[in-house]
N, C-alpha and C positions, 0 to 999 in steps of 0.2 A: 646835419647829414654826416659830417665828418665823425661825430661822436657815435652815431648809429653804425657807421661803417666799421669803426674800431671795435665796437661791441660785438658785431657779427663775426669779425675776424677772430676775436678772443674766444667766442663760443665755439666756432668751428675748430679752432686750435685745440680747445679742451676736449671736444668730441673726438677728433682725430687721435689725440694723444691717448685717450681712454681706449679707443679701438685698437691702436697699435700695441698697447701694453696688455691687452686682455687675452693672453694666450690660454689661460686657465678657463676651461668651460665652467658653466654654472656649478660652483662647488656644492650647492645644495642637493645636487643629484646623488652625491655619494656620502650621505650622512647616515646611512642605515645602521652602521656599526662603528664603534670607536675602540681604539687601543689606548687604554688608560695611560696617564702620565708615567713615563718611564725613561730609563736609559738602557739601550742595547737589548730590549725585549722584542718578542715577536708574537703574532697571532698563532692560533692553532691552524690546522688546514682549513682554508676558506673556499667555499664553492663559488666559482666565478659565473656559473649559470649557463655555460656552453663549453663544448670541447674545442681545444686548440691543438694543433700540431706545430711544434717548434723544434726542428732538428731532431734531437734524441728524445724530446718530450712528445710522445705520441698519444693522441686521444686523451689528453689530460684536461680535467675540469676543476682541479683544485690547486691551490698554491699557498705558500706562507708569505705573509707581509712582515717584513723586518723594519723595525723603527728607523734604522739607519739608511733609509732612502732606497730600498731595493726589495725585490720579491724573488723567492726561490721556490723550487718545485718539490724537492725530495727531502730537504732538511731545513730547519730554521738556521739563521745566520746571526750570531751576536757580535761578529767582528766589527770593530768600530773604525780602525784606521784603514782607509781605502787601499786596496791592492790592485794590481793589474789584472784585467780580465783575459788577457792573452794567455793561453795555456792553462786557464783556470780549470779545475777538475769537476765542476758541477754547473748545471745550467742556472742562469741568473739574468734578470732584467733590472738594470740599475739607472733610474732617471737621475739620481743624485746620491751616490754612495759616499756618505760622510758621517761624522759622529753626531747624529741628531739626538738631542736631549730635550724632552718635552716637560721636564719637571719644574722649570723656572717659571716664576710669576710673569704672566704676559705671553707665554708660549702657547700656541695652539696644540691640538692633539691630532694624531693620525686617525683619519676617518676613511671608511670604505663602504662600497655597496654596489648594487646593480641598478640599471635603468635602461632607457631607450633613447637613442639619439638618431634622428633622421631615419627612423624605422628599423634601426639595427640594435640588437641587444648589446649592452656595454657593461663592462666592469671597471670601476674606477677606484683609485686610491688618492686621497688628498693629504699632502703635507703642507698645510696652509699656516703661514706665520709660525713656523717651528724654530726653536732655539737650538743651541749647541752645547756640548759638554764644556764645563761642568755647570749645569743648570743655568746657563747664560741666556738672557733674552733681550740684551741690548741691541742685538741684530737678529732679524728674523728672515727666514727664507720661505717662499711659497712656490711649490711645484706640484705636479700632478702626473699620474700614470693612468692611461685609459687603454683598455683592451677592447676592441670592437669585433663582434662576431661578423665574419664575412663568408659564412658557410654557403651562401647563395652562389658563390663562385667556386665552391668545392669543399668537401668535408674537411673540417679542421682549419680552414683558412681564417685569418684574422689580421687586424691592423694593430700595431703598437704605436701609441702616441705619448710623447713626452712634452709636457707643457710647463712653461716657466713665466711667472709674473714678477718675481723678485728674488735675486740671489745676492745677499749682503755678506754672508760668511761662507767659508770653504773648509774649515777644519776646527776640531775641538782641541782643548788644551792637552788631552792625553795623546793626541796625534801631533804634539809639538806646535800647535797653533797658538798665536798670541792675539787676543781680542778677535778670534775667529778667522785669522789670516795666517798663511804660511804653514810650516811644518809639512804634513802629508795631506795635501788638498784632495778634494773630491774626485772620484772616478765616475764617468758617465758612459753608458753603452750597454752591451749585452753579450752573452756568451752561451754556447750550448754545452759547455763543459768538455769540449773535445777540440775540434779544429776550426770551428766557425765562431769567430770573435770580432767584435767591433767596438772601438773606443773613440769617443770624441777626442780630438787632438789636444784639447786643453787639460785632459785628465792628469791629475797629480802635478800640475804646473801652477805655481803661485799666482793668484789673482786672475788666471785665465778665464774663469767662468763668472766672475763678479760683474755686477751691473756697471761698475765704473770702468771696466775694460772694454775696448773695442771688440774683443772676442767673446764678451759675455754672452751667456746663454740666451738672454732676452733679446739680443741683437741679431740672431741667426734664425733660420727656418729650413725645413726640409719637407718636400711634397705638401707645402702649405702656403697660403698667402697671408699668414699671420706671423709676425715676428714673435719668437719665443716658442713656436710650435713645430715639433719634429715628428713626422709620421713615417713609419716603416711598414710596408706591406709584406705580410708573410703568406706565401702561397706554396702549397704542396710541401709544407714543412720547412721552407727556406725563405729568408728575407730576399726579395727579388731585386731590390735596388739599393746599391750602396752609392751615395752621392759622390759626384766628381769634385775635386778640389776647387774648381772655378765656381761651383754653385753652393758649396758648403764650406765656409771659411774654417771650420774647426777640424777638418779632416787632414791627416798627414803625420807630422812628426810625433804626435802623441802615441801612435802605435808602437813607437820604439822606447817609450818611457820605461824606466826601471821599476820593479815591483817595490811597493812600500813594505817595510817590515811589519809583520803582524805581532803585536805585543799585548801583554796583559794590561788592563786599565788599572791605575791606582788612584 
């Protein structure tokens, strides 16, 4: 009986651990297209399958997917060292803006596509098990961006969802990182390219987003009951809820972080 009890406890612990860590939705949903192994490249304009209104981005149904952990709407972005989103001059959604390099042996590739979740059209981008510059794959990150059509609540309405299962590196060597840590770490958040900007407070702070930190992305949540999942509701062109510091540990001083220098990669 005692042995059975221990086995049950172990099984439940494994199940609960799996559930708590599974912020990324079924990655097989978004394998329609792939961005080949590269460093700092982008897709062409991609059709997301529905219209969204995002501040200055009105009735837009196309975007660019940039290998370095972000999407943009009007131009591709090859910049690899993360910069501050505050006062940025173009709209951008960045689940993990850092120097992703998928050329290394063992690194996954950026994949994307459309599907349906809970009756809603969705567009998703997977950065699953991706490495960092320069072709390093000794540490891999897994994160995901999902845009969900919520036009039943109003034309152009949608949800943004950032999902994280594993964040083991934060910077590439061209961003002064050493073994994936330090230098100019990742920026996470969004901006409309004008006055509406939001950064997670750990942006560009060493080790703040790593799994090993208490402030790691896999340990927080927003508008979700799953650790590692952050959902933002965009209605009438605006994000309608910015989390309070008491409910979102990563909000705060990161908004004051200095901009990282944009440099040419060598």
